[in-house]
C-alpha positions as CSV (number, residue, x, y, z in Angstrom):
1,M,0.0,0.0,0.0
2,S,1.4,3.4,-0.9
3,N,2.2,6.0,1.7
4,I,-0.7,8.2,0.6
5,K,-3.3,5.4,1.0
6,E,-1.8,4.5,4.4
7,E,-2.1,8.1,5.5
8,I,-5.7,8.3,4.2
9,L,-6.6,5.1,6.0
10,R,-5.2,6.4,9.3
11,L,-7.1,9.7,8.7
12,A,-10.3,7.9,8.0
13,E,-9.9,5.7,11.1
14,S,-9.1,8.6,13.4
15,T,-12.0,10.7,11.9
16,S,-14.3,7.7,12.5
17,V,-13.2,7.7,16.2
18,D,-13.7,11.5,16.4
19,L,-17.2,11.2,15.0
20,L,-18.1,8.4,17.4
21,E,-16.7,10.3,20.4
22,E,-17.9,13.6,19.2
23,K,-14.5,15.2,19.6
24,K,-14.9,17.5,16.6
25,S,-17.8,19.4,15.1
26,L,-19.7,17.6,12.4
27,H,-18.7,20.4,10.0
28,D,-15.0,19.6,10.6
29,I,-15.7,15.9,10.2
30,L,-17.3,16.6,6.8
31,L,-14.4,18.8,5.7
32,T,-12.1,15.8,6.5
33,C,-14.4,13.5,4.5
34,K,-14.4,15.9,1.6
35,N,-10.6,15.9,1.6
36,I,-10.5,12.1,1.8
37,A,-12.9,11.9,-1.2
38,K,-10.9,14.4,-3.2
39,T,-7.6,12.6,-2.5
40,L,-9.2,9.2,-3.5
41,K,-10.8,10.9,-6.5
42,I,-14.3,9.8,-5.4
43,S,-15.8,13.3,-4.9
44,E,-18.4,13.0,-7.7
45,E,-20.0,10.0,-6.1
46,N,-20.0,11.8,-2.7
47,S,-21.5,15.2,-3.7
48,W,-23.7,14.9,-0.6
49,I,-20.7,16.1,1.4
50,D,-20.6,19.4,-0.4
51,L,-24.4,19.8,0.0
52,E,-24.2,19.2,3.7
53,L,-21.3,21.7,4.0
54,N,-22.9,24.4,1.9
55,G,-26.6,23.8,2.3
56,Y,-29.0,22.3,-0.2
57,L,-30.1,25.6,-1.8
58,V,-26.9,25.7,-3.7
59,K,-28.2,22.8,-5.9
60,Y,-32.0,23.0,-5.6
61,K,-33.6,26.3,-6.6
62,T,-37.3,25.4,-6.3
63,R,-39.2,23.9,-3.3
64,E,-40.3,21.0,-5.5
65,H,-36.8,20.1,-6.5
66,L,-35.6,20.6,-2.9
67,C,-38.3,18.2,-1.6
68,D,-37.4,15.6,-4.2
69,G,-33.6,15.9,-3.7
70,L,-33.3,16.1,0.1
71,P,-32.4,13.0,1.9
72,P,-35.1,11.6,4.3
73,Y,-33.2,12.6,7.4
74,R,-33.6,16.3,6.4
75,K,-37.3,16.2,6.3
76,T,-38.7,17.0,9.7
77,N,-42.0,18.2,11.3
78,W,-42.9,21.8,11.5
79,K,-44.6,23.6,14.3
80,F,-46.9,26.4,13.1
81,Y,-47.6,29.6,15.0
82,D,-50.0,32.5,14.5
83,L,-49.2,36.2,14.8
84,Y,-49.6,36.0,18.6
85,G,-47.2,33.1,19.1
86,N,-50.0,30.5,19.6
87,M,-49.4,27.1,18.2
88,V,-51.8,26.3,15.3
89,S,-53.2,22.9,14.7
90,L,-53.9,22.1,11.1
91,P,-56.3,19.5,9.6
92,P,-54.5,16.2,8.9
93,D,-54.8,16.5,5.1
94,I,-53.0,19.9,5.1
95,V,-50.4,18.5,7.5
96,D,-49.8,15.6,5.1
97,L,-49.3,18.0,2.3
98,F,-47.2,20.6,4.1
99,G,-46.3,19.1,7.4
100,K,-42.7,18.1,6.5
101,S,-40.2,20.9,6.5
102,T,-37.3,20.9,4.2
103,V,-34.2,21.8,6.2
104,Y,-31.8,23.0,3.6
105,H,-29.3,24.8,5.9
106,S,-25.6,24.0,6.1
107,I,-24.4,21.7,8.9
108,E,-22.5,24.6,10.4
109,E,-25.8,26.6,10.7
110,L,-27.6,23.6,12.2
111,E,-24.9,22.8,14.7
112,S,-25.1,26.4,16.1
113,S,-29.0,26.7,16.1
114,N,-31.4,26.0,18.9
115,Q,-34.3,26.3,16.5
116,I,-35.0,27.4,12.9
117,I,-37.7,29.9,12.3
118,I,-39.3,30.3,8.9
119,G,-40.9,33.8,8.7
120,S,-44.3,34.8,7.3
121,Q,-42.7,36.0,4.0
122,F,-42.0,32.4,3.1
123,L,-45.5,31.2,4.1
124,E,-47.6,33.3,1.8
125,K,-48.4,30.5,-0.7
126,F,-49.0,28.2,2.2
127,N,-51.5,30.6,3.8
128,K,-53.2,31.1,0.4
129,F,-53.6,27.3,0.0
130,I,-55.1,27.0,3.5
131,S,-57.6,29.8,2.8
132,E,-58.7,28.1,-0.5
133,H,-58.6,24.5,0.7
134,G,-59.3,24.5,4.4
135,M,-61.8,22.0,5.7
136,D,-64.0,24.5,7.6
137,Y,-64.5,28.1,8.3
138,A,-61.9,28.1,11.1
139,S,-59.2,26.4,9.1
140,K,-59.8,28.6,6.1
141,N,-59.3,31.7,8.1
142,V,-56.2,30.7,10.1
143,R,-53.0,32.6,9.1
144,I,-49.6,31.0,9.8
145,H,-47.2,33.7,10.9
146,E,-44.1,31.5,11.3
147,A,-43.0,27.9,11.4
148,K,-40.4,26.5,13.7
149,I,-38.1,23.5,13.7
150,S,-37.1,22.6,17.2
151,K,-33.7,21.6,18.6
152,N,-34.9,18.0,18.9
153,E,-35.7,18.0,15.1
154,I,-32.3,19.6,14.3
155,N,-30.6,16.9,16.4
156,Q,-32.4,14.2,14.4
157,I,-31.0,15.8,11.2
158,L,-27.5,16.0,12.7
159,G,-27.8,12.3,13.6
160,G,-28.7,11.4,10.0
161,V,-25.7,13.3,8.7
162,K,-23.5,11.5,11.3
163,N,-24.8,8.2,10.1
164,K,-24.1,9.1,6.5
165,A,-20.6,10.3,7.4
166,Q,-19.9,7.1,9.3
167,E,-21.1,5.0,6.3
168,F,-18.7,7.0,4.1
169,L,-15.7,6.5,6.5
170,D,-16.5,2.8,6.9
171,M,-16.5,2.4,3.1
172,V,-13.2,4.2,2.8
173,I,-11.6,2.1,5.5
174,S,-12.8,-1.2,4.0
175,L,-11.6,-0.1,0.6
176,L,-8.2,0.8,1.8
177,E,-7.7,-2.1,4.2
178,F,-8.4,-4.7,1.5
179,D,-6.7,-2.9,-1.4
């Protein structure tokens, strides 16, 4: 095995330990994974690393493409609030259509956030849909002022990214050990 491959193997193994023991930020772990992929010339097959580092809006410009392109661990539950900060319950059919948020933020943003707030300017189409398709008078007249994604939901996303990073590192280690 060449010196470069041995070095990459040691780097992948130590990064795997860092990930498991949470010694480094997930952002730093992903930067290391990116460098490993680049050195091994497998960056194209691992474009997810760049998307996690830079956020998914870099690649997906419309909500439809974003919803289709996001990995499942990045789709979480919203909590909706009215102008006065009261939580709003929506009919199940509307929740089924709009209840999954698309968390497109970079890992660095997510690691430093306690919650994500989506302001009313991004909810205009949603409010219009509710007023046109609500089930009853009350649901047709509700206005969502903001949507929030809690720290618990953010932690679930970070867990999904950790799992994906671990899979990548395991794949690199097994490739290099048996090469």
